[in-house]
C-alpha positions as CSV (number, residue, x, y, z in Angstrom):
1,X,58.3,-39.9,62.2
2,X,61.3,-38.0,61.0
3,X,64.6,-39.9,60.6
4,X,66.5,-36.9,62.0
5,X,65.0,-34.5,64.6
6,X,65.0,-30.9,63.5
7,X,67.2,-28.4,65.4
8,X,65.3,-26.4,68.0
9,X,65.5,-22.8,66.9
10,X,66.1,-21.7,70.5
11,X,69.4,-23.5,70.4
12,X,70.5,-22.4,67.0
13,X,73.8,-20.5,66.8
14,X,75.9,-18.7,64.2
15,X,74.7,-18.8,60.6
16,X,71.9,-21.1,61.4
17,X,70.4,-18.6,63.9
18,X,70.7,-15.8,61.2
19,X,68.9,-18.0,58.6
20,X,66.2,-19.0,61.2
21,X,65.7,-15.3,62.0
22,X,65.4,-14.5,58.3
23,X,62.7,-17.2,57.9
24,X,60.8,-15.8,60.9
25,X,60.9,-12.3,59.5
26,X,60.0,-13.3,56.0
27,X,57.6,-16.2,56.5
28,X,56.6,-16.2,60.2
29,X,57.9,-19.8,60.6
30,X,61.0,-21.9,60.1
31,X,60.3,-24.9,57.7
32,X,61.2,-28.2,59.3
33,X,63.4,-29.0,56.3
34,X,65.7,-26.1,57.1
35,X,65.6,-27.0,60.8
36,X,66.8,-30.5,59.8
37,X,69.5,-29.2,57.4
38,X,70.8,-27.1,60.3
39,X,72.6,-30.2,61.6
40,X,75.1,-29.3,58.9
41,X,75.2,-25.5,58.8
42,X,77.1,-25.3,55.5
43,X,74.4,-27.4,53.9
44,X,71.7,-25.2,55.4
45,X,73.4,-22.1,54.2
46,X,73.9,-23.2,50.6
47,X,70.5,-24.7,50.4
48,X,68.9,-21.5,51.7
49,X,70.9,-19.4,49.3
50,X,69.9,-21.6,46.4
51,X,66.2,-21.6,47.4
52,X,66.2,-17.8,47.6
53,X,68.0,-17.3,44.3
54,X,65.7,-19.7,42.5
55,X,62.4,-18.7,44.0
56,X,63.1,-14.9,44.2
57,X,61.5,-12.5,41.7
58,X,62.8,-12.8,38.2
59,X,61.5,-13.2,34.7
60,X,58.9,-15.8,35.7
61,X,56.0,-14.8,37.9
62,X,56.0,-16.2,41.4
63,X,52.7,-17.9,40.8
64,X,54.1,-19.9,37.9
65,X,57.2,-20.9,39.9
66,X,54.8,-22.2,42.7
67,X,52.7,-24.1,40.1
68,X,55.9,-25.8,38.8
69,X,56.9,-26.6,42.4
70,X,53.5,-28.1,43.0
71,X,53.5,-30.2,39.8
72,X,56.9,-31.7,40.7
73,X,55.8,-32.3,44.3
74,X,52.6,-34.0,43.1
75,X,54.6,-36.3,40.8
76,X,57.0,-37.1,43.6
77,X,54.2,-37.5,46.2
78,X,56.0,-35.1,48.6
79,X,53.5,-34.2,51.3
80,X,55.9,-31.9,52.9
81,X,56.4,-29.6,49.9
82,X,52.7,-29.9,48.9
83,X,51.6,-28.6,52.2
84,X,53.7,-25.5,52.1
85,X,53.6,-24.6,48.4
86,X,49.8,-25.2,48.0
87,X,49.3,-22.5,50.6
88,X,51.7,-20.2,48.8
89,X,50.1,-20.9,45.4
90,X,46.7,-20.2,46.8
91,X,47.9,-16.8,48.2
92,X,49.2,-16.0,44.8
93,X,45.8,-16.6,43.2
94,X,45.7,-20.3,42.3
95,X,42.2,-21.7,42.7
96,X,41.6,-25.1,44.3
97,X,40.3,-26.3,40.9
98,X,43.5,-25.3,39.2
99,X,45.6,-27.0,41.9
100,X,43.5,-30.1,41.6
101,X,44.0,-30.1,37.9
102,X,47.8,-29.8,38.3
103,X,47.6,-32.8,40.7
104,X,45.8,-34.9,38.1
105,X,47.9,-33.7,35.1
106,X,44.9,-31.9,33.6
107,X,46.3,-28.5,32.6
108,X,43.0,-27.2,31.0
109,X,42.7,-24.3,33.5
110,X,46.2,-23.1,33.1
111,X,47.2,-20.2,30.9
112,X,49.4,-20.9,27.9
113,X,52.4,-19.6,29.9
114,X,51.6,-21.7,33.0
115,X,51.0,-24.8,30.8
116,X,54.4,-24.4,29.1
117,X,56.2,-24.2,32.4
118,X,54.3,-27.1,34.0
119,X,54.8,-29.2,30.9
120,X,58.5,-28.6,31.1
121,X,58.5,-29.7,34.7
122,X,56.7,-32.9,33.7
123,X,59.2,-33.6,30.9
124,X,62.0,-33.2,33.5
125,X,60.6,-35.9,35.8
126,X,62.9,-38.7,34.9
127,X,65.8,-36.6,33.8
128,X,66.7,-33.6,31.7
129,X,66.8,-35.7,28.5
130,X,63.0,-35.8,28.4
131,X,62.6,-32.0,27.7
132,X,61.7,-31.5,24.1
133,X,62.9,-28.7,21.9
134,X,59.2,-27.7,21.4
135,X,58.6,-27.4,25.1
136,X,61.8,-25.5,25.8
137,X,61.0,-23.3,22.9
138,X,57.5,-22.5,24.2
139,X,58.9,-21.6,27.6
140,X,61.6,-19.5,26.0
141,X,59.0,-17.8,23.8
142,X,57.1,-16.7,26.9
143,X,59.9,-15.9,29.3
144,X,63.2,-15.7,27.3
145,X,66.4,-17.5,28.1
146,X,66.5,-16.3,31.7
147,X,62.9,-17.5,32.2
148,X,63.7,-20.9,30.7
149,X,66.6,-21.2,33.2
150,X,64.4,-20.2,36.1
151,X,61.7,-22.8,35.3
152,X,64.4,-25.6,34.9
153,X,65.9,-24.5,38.2
154,X,62.6,-24.5,40.0
155,X,61.8,-28.0,38.7
156,X,65.3,-29.3,39.6
157,X,65.2,-27.7,43.0
158,X,61.9,-29.3,43.9
159,X,63.0,-32.7,42.7
160,X,65.9,-32.3,45.1
161,X,63.8,-31.0,47.9
162,X,61.2,-33.7,47.4
163,X,63.7,-36.5,47.5
164,X,65.4,-35.1,50.7
165,X,62.1,-34.6,52.5
166,X,60.7,-38.0,51.5
167,X,63.9,-39.9,52.3
168,X,64.3,-38.2,55.7
169,X,60.6,-38.4,56.6
170,X,60.6,-34.7,57.4
171,X,57.3,-33.8,59.0
172,X,55.1,-31.1,57.5
173,X,55.8,-27.7,59.1
174,X,52.8,-26.6,61.2
């Protein structure tokens, strides 16, 4: 049971309506997390902009970003993010076996690039101090400085999203 009821898209106005329309056009649905954030349109707007900036195409392939999001969400036991991002990762070519390995912390099926990114996400679990120079260097070696930034931002964003979704009991978007 959610602690805050999501805003009904039919009643959304102003910037919330524009963002909801963008979600419908791009994804075919409006995630319940964003419907909940619409109670504070300025939070919805900045969170949506941050989400787009972090997850948009860049130096790191979309599949790797999704694998990082999944690893963080498995570690935080966030059913909400796992439901959505497992589907996206599958569409991007992640097999059920690969996803199951990520859930268990078994990275044997990952490429070297994927393994470096997911390992960095693991090292960030408690805080940023856990990231080793070796892991950051491996990620930088594959993706450069911009890619290292992208991976850190994906992991950080999903720690944030996981905590918000878990704390508010936001229901999985159907």
